[in-house]
A tleap script that builds the chain and sets N, CA, C and O, in Angstrom:
source leaprc.protein.ff14SB
mol = sequence {
  NMET PRO LYS ILE GLU LEU LYS ASN VAL TYR
  LYS ILE PHE GLY GLU ASP PRO GLN SER VAL
  LEU PRO LEU VAL GLN ASN GLY ALA THR LYS
  GLU GLU ILE LEU GLU GLU THR LYS HIE THR
  VAL GLY LEU ASP ASN VAL SER ILE SER VAL
  GLU GLU GLY GLU THR PHE CVAL
}
set mol.1.N position { 0.845 -1.189 0.000 }
set mol.1.CA position { 0.000 0.000 0.000 }
set mol.1.C position { 0.888 1.250 0.000 }
set mol.1.O position { 1.814 1.344 0.806 }
set mol.2.N position { 0.621 2.204 -0.887 }
set mol.2.CA position { 1.424 3.430 -0.972 }
set mol.2.C position { 1.280 4.292 0.285 }
set mol.2.O position { 0.225 4.329 0.918 }
set mol.3.N position { 2.361 4.979 0.624 }
set mol.3.CA position { 2.317 5.945 1.729 }
set mol.3.C position { 1.647 7.240 1.280 }
set mol.3.O position { 0.946 7.893 2.054 }
set mol.4.N position { 1.873 7.597 0.028 }
set mol.4.CA position { 1.246 8.786 -0.561 }
set mol.4.C position { 0.689 8.383 -1.913 }
set mol.4.O position { 1.374 7.757 -2.721 }
set mol.5.N position { -0.563 8.750 -2.149 }
set mol.5.CA position { -1.164 8.436 -3.443 }
set mol.5.C position { -2.058 9.591 -3.881 }
set mol.5.O position { -2.934 10.037 -3.140 }
set mol.6.N position { -1.819 10.061 -5.092 }
set mol.6.CA position { -2.654 11.085 -5.708 }
set mol.6.C position { -3.238 10.493 -6.973 }
set mol.6.O position { -2.529 9.860 -7.755 }
set mol.7.N position { -4.533 10.696 -7.176 }
set mol.7.CA position { -5.185 10.164 -8.372 }
set mol.7.C position { -5.976 11.257 -9.068 }
set mol.7.O position { -6.732 12.000 -8.443 }
set mol.8.N position { -5.784 11.335 -10.374 }
set mol.8.CA position { -6.578 12.227 -11.224 }
set mol.8.C position { -6.557 13.679 -10.743 }
set mol.8.O position { -7.608 14.279 -10.518 }
set mol.9.N position { -5.369 14.231 -10.591 }
set mol.9.CA position { -5.206 15.598 -10.104 }
set mol.9.C position { -5.134 16.563 -11.288 }
set mol.9.O position { -4.414 16.336 -12.259 }
set mol.10.N position { -5.900 17.641 -11.174 }
set mol.10.CA position { -5.895 18.709 -12.172 }
set mol.10.C position { -5.541 20.011 -11.465 }
set mol.10.O position { -5.948 20.226 -10.323 }
set mol.11.N position { -4.786 20.883 -12.135 }
set mol.11.CA position { -4.532 22.233 -11.644 }
set mol.11.C position { -4.654 23.171 -12.830 }
set mol.11.O position { -3.904 23.077 -13.802 }
set mol.12.N position { -5.612 24.073 -12.729 }
set mol.12.CA position { -5.888 25.027 -13.799 }
set mol.12.C position { -5.784 26.427 -13.204 }
set mol.12.O position { -6.407 26.722 -12.184 }
set mol.13.N position { -5.001 27.283 -13.841 }
set mol.13.CA position { -4.801 28.646 -13.375 }
set mol.13.C position { -5.661 29.597 -14.190 }
set mol.13.O position { -5.696 29.526 -15.418 }
set mol.14.N position { -6.358 30.492 -13.488 }
set mol.14.CA position { -7.195 31.483 -14.140 }
set mol.14.C position { -8.305 31.917 -13.209 }
set mol.14.O position { -8.359 31.493 -12.054 }
set mol.15.N position { -9.193 32.763 -13.710 }
set mol.15.CA position { -10.255 33.331 -12.884 }
set mol.15.C position { -11.328 32.328 -12.479 }
set mol.15.O position { -11.888 32.443 -11.389 }
set mol.16.N position { -11.626 31.351 -13.324 }
set mol.16.CA position { -12.705 30.397 -13.038 }
set mol.16.C position { -12.306 28.988 -13.483 }
set mol.16.O position { -12.847 28.477 -14.463 }
set mol.17.N position { -11.363 28.353 -12.770 }
set mol.17.CA position { -10.854 27.049 -13.204 }
set mol.17.C position { -11.926 25.961 -13.300 }
set mol.17.O position { -11.834 25.080 -14.155 }
set mol.18.N position { -12.926 26.011 -12.445 }
set mol.18.CA position { -13.981 24.984 -12.481 }
set mol.18.C position { -14.717 24.977 -13.814 }
set mol.18.O position { -15.140 23.922 -14.285 }
set mol.19.N position { -14.870 26.137 -14.418 }
set mol.19.CA position { -15.589 26.202 -15.695 }
set mol.19.C position { -14.772 25.599 -16.835 }
set mol.19.O position { -15.330 25.204 -17.858 }
set mol.20.N position { -13.455 25.527 -16.663 }
set mol.20.CA position { -12.563 25.032 -17.707 }
set mol.20.C position { -12.329 23.526 -17.584 }
set mol.20.O position { -11.981 22.873 -18.567 }
set mol.21.N position { -12.517 22.977 -16.398 }
set mol.21.CA position { -12.244 21.557 -16.157 }
set mol.21.C position { -12.913 20.626 -17.165 }
set mol.21.O position { -12.252 19.701 -17.637 }
set mol.22.N position { -14.184 20.814 -17.525 }
set mol.22.CA position { -14.788 19.920 -18.528 }
set mol.22.C position { -14.070 19.946 -19.878 }
set mol.22.O position { -13.984 18.917 -20.547 }
set mol.23.N position { -13.560 21.099 -20.283 }
set mol.23.CA position { -12.805 21.175 -21.540 }
set mol.23.C position { -11.553 20.307 -21.468 }
set mol.23.O position { -11.239 19.577 -22.409 }
set mol.24.N position { -10.843 20.391 -20.349 }
set mol.24.CA position { -9.628 19.594 -20.158 }
set mol.24.C position { -9.978 18.110 -20.171 }
set mol.24.O position { -9.323 17.314 -20.844 }
set mol.25.N position { -11.007 17.750 -19.428 }
set mol.25.CA position { -11.399 16.341 -19.326 }
set mol.25.C position { -11.900 15.778 -20.650 }
set mol.25.O position { -11.863 14.566 -20.861 }
set mol.26.N position { -12.364 16.639 -21.537 }
set mol.26.CA position { -12.851 16.182 -22.841 }
set mol.26.C position { -11.785 16.257 -23.934 }
set mol.26.O position { -12.086 16.066 -25.112 }
set mol.27.N position { -10.533 16.536 -23.541 }
set mol.27.CA position { -9.440 16.414 -24.492 }
set mol.27.C position { -8.954 17.671 -25.175 }
set mol.27.O position { -8.129 17.592 -26.085 }
set mol.28.N position { -9.443 18.835 -24.763 }
set mol.28.CA position { -8.932 20.072 -25.364 }
set mol.28.C position { -7.452 20.225 -25.026 }
set mol.28.O position { -7.025 19.849 -23.934 }
set mol.29.N position { -6.677 20.765 -25.940 }
set mol.29.CA position { -5.248 20.949 -25.693 }
set mol.29.C position { -5.017 22.174 -24.811 }
set mol.29.O position { -5.896 23.022 -24.663 }
set mol.30.N position { -3.825 22.251 -24.229 }
set mol.30.CA position { -3.460 23.412 -23.417 }
set mol.30.C position { -3.551 24.691 -24.237 }
set mol.30.O position { -4.009 25.726 -23.752 }
set mol.31.N position { -3.108 24.603 -25.484 }
set mol.31.CA position { -3.125 25.775 -26.359 }
set mol.31.C position { -4.556 26.229 -26.644 }
set mol.31.O position { -4.848 27.424 -26.608 }
set mol.32.N position { -5.446 25.277 -26.928 }
set mol.32.CA position { -6.855 25.614 -27.186 }
set mol.32.C position { -7.480 26.266 -25.965 }
set mol.32.O position { -8.196 27.260 -26.084 }
set mol.33.N position { -7.211 25.712 -24.799 }
set mol.33.CA position { -7.796 26.248 -23.572 }
set mol.33.C position { -7.286 27.658 -23.302 }
set mol.33.O position { -8.065 28.540 -22.942 }
set mol.34.N position { -5.995 27.877 -23.472 }
set mol.34.CA position { -5.437 29.213 -23.261 }
set mol.34.C position { -6.054 30.215 -24.226 }
set mol.34.O position { -6.441 31.312 -23.823 }
set mol.35.N position { -6.146 29.844 -25.498 }
set mol.35.CA position { -6.693 30.746 -26.511 }
set mol.35.C position { -8.170 31.052 -26.268 }
set mol.35.O position { -8.598 32.199 -26.398 }
set mol.36.N position { -8.951 30.024 -25.915 }
set mol.36.CA position { -10.404 30.190 -25.776 }
set mol.36.C position { -10.826 30.774 -24.433 }
set mol.36.O position { -11.825 31.489 -24.361 }
set mol.37.N position { -10.072 30.480 -23.356 }
set mol.37.CA position { -10.546 30.833 -22.013 }
set mol.37.C position { -9.588 31.701 -21.209 }
set mol.37.O position { -9.953 32.204 -20.146 }
set mol.38.N position { -8.355 31.883 -21.707 }
set mol.38.CA position { -7.311 32.623 -20.980 }
set mol.38.C position { -6.923 31.933 -19.669 }
set mol.38.O position { -6.437 32.586 -18.744 }
set mol.39.N position { -7.132 30.632 -19.588 }
set mol.39.CA position { -6.702 29.817 -18.451 }
set mol.39.C position { -5.503 28.967 -18.875 }
set mol.39.O position { -5.346 28.642 -20.052 }
set mol.40.N position { -4.666 28.612 -17.907 }
set mol.40.CA position { -3.488 27.790 -18.162 }
set mol.40.C position { -3.622 26.469 -17.416 }
set mol.40.O position { -3.923 26.451 -16.222 }
set mol.41.N position { -3.399 25.371 -18.120 }
set mol.41.CA position { -3.454 24.044 -17.504 }
set mol.41.C position { -2.070 23.705 -16.967 }
set mol.41.O position { -1.101 23.633 -17.723 }
set mol.42.N position { -1.984 23.495 -15.640 }
set mol.42.CA position { -0.719 23.128 -15.019 }
set mol.42.C position { -0.569 21.627 -14.870 }
set mol.42.O position { 0.496 21.076 -15.147 }
set mol.43.N position { -1.628 20.964 -14.433 }
set mol.43.CA position { -1.651 19.508 -14.290 }
set mol.43.C position { -2.897 18.976 -14.970 }
set mol.43.O position { -3.985 19.535 -14.826 }
set mol.44.N position { -2.729 17.897 -15.708 }
set mol.44.CA position { -3.841 17.311 -16.460 }
set mol.44.C position { -3.929 15.820 -16.153 }
set mol.44.O position { -3.229 15.008 -16.759 }
set mol.45.N position { -4.796 15.469 -15.206 }
set mol.45.CA position { -5.081 14.071 -14.861 }
set mol.45.C position { -3.820 13.329 -14.404 }
set mol.45.O position { -3.501 12.254 -14.912 }
set mol.46.N position { -3.115 13.916 -13.442 }
set mol.46.CA position { -1.870 13.346 -12.929 }
set mol.46.C position { -2.174 12.388 -11.784 }
set mol.46.O position { -2.966 12.699 -10.894 }
set mol.47.N position { -1.538 11.221 -11.815 }
set mol.47.CA position { -1.637 10.243 -10.736 }
set mol.47.C position { -0.232 9.788 -10.368 }
set mol.47.O position { 0.622 9.618 -11.238 }
set mol.48.N position { 0.005 9.590 -9.058 }
set mol.48.CA position { 1.312 9.137 -8.583 }
set mol.48.C position { 1.126 8.368 -7.279 }
set mol.48.O position { 0.281 8.712 -6.452 }
set mol.49.N position { 1.920 7.338 -7.115 }
set mol.49.CA position { 1.957 6.564 -5.876 }
set mol.49.C position { 3.396 6.527 -5.388 }
set mol.49.O position { 4.317 6.259 -6.161 }
set mol.50.N position { 3.585 6.799 -4.097 }
set mol.50.CA position { 4.914 6.775 -3.498 }
set mol.50.C position { 4.909 5.733 -2.385 }
set mol.50.O position { 4.151 5.836 -1.421 }
set mol.51.N position { 5.752 4.750 -2.534 }
set mol.51.CA position { 5.871 3.689 -1.533 }
set mol.51.C position { 6.809 4.137 -0.410 }
set mol.51.O position { 7.618 5.047 -0.593 }
set mol.52.N position { 6.695 3.500 0.738 }
set mol.52.CA position { 7.571 3.809 1.861 }
set mol.52.C position { 9.032 3.630 1.443 }
set mol.52.O position { 9.399 2.625 0.834 }
set mol.53.N position { 9.849 4.612 1.777 }
set mol.53.CA position { 11.265 4.558 1.455 }
set mol.53.C position { 11.631 5.152 0.107 }
set mol.53.O position { 12.813 5.365 -0.163 }
set mol.54.N position { 10.659 5.425 -0.745 }
set mol.54.CA position { 10.940 6.022 -2.054 }
set mol.54.C position { 11.110 7.530 -1.916 }
set mol.54.O position { 10.479 8.163 -1.070 }
set mol.55.N position { 11.958 8.089 -2.746 }
set mol.55.CA position { 12.165 9.527 -2.797 }
set mol.55.C position { 11.945 9.997 -4.226 }
set mol.55.O position { 12.487 9.422 -5.169 }
set mol.56.N position { 11.145 11.046 -4.380 }
set mol.56.CA position { 10.899 11.630 -5.695 }
set mol.56.C position { 11.354 13.076 -5.674 }
set mol.56.O position { 11.088 13.810 -4.722 }
set mol.57.N position { 12.033 13.474 -6.720 }
set mol.57.CA position { 12.523 14.855 -6.816 }
set mol.57.C position { 11.877 15.513 -8.014 }
set mol.57.O position { 12.141 16.682 -8.293 }
savepdb mol mol.pdb
quit
């Protein structure tokens, strides 16, 4: 069992990130989202598991 686990993490920068999330989840590119909404996608559906004793940099 992982000591730390993140699943399906999104980070969107802008005035209303919640309104942009469906576009990201439906496959719009970072460039399309920036052009259409002036929001920037930082993380797109990121998942990671860290086991005890592992170090990630």
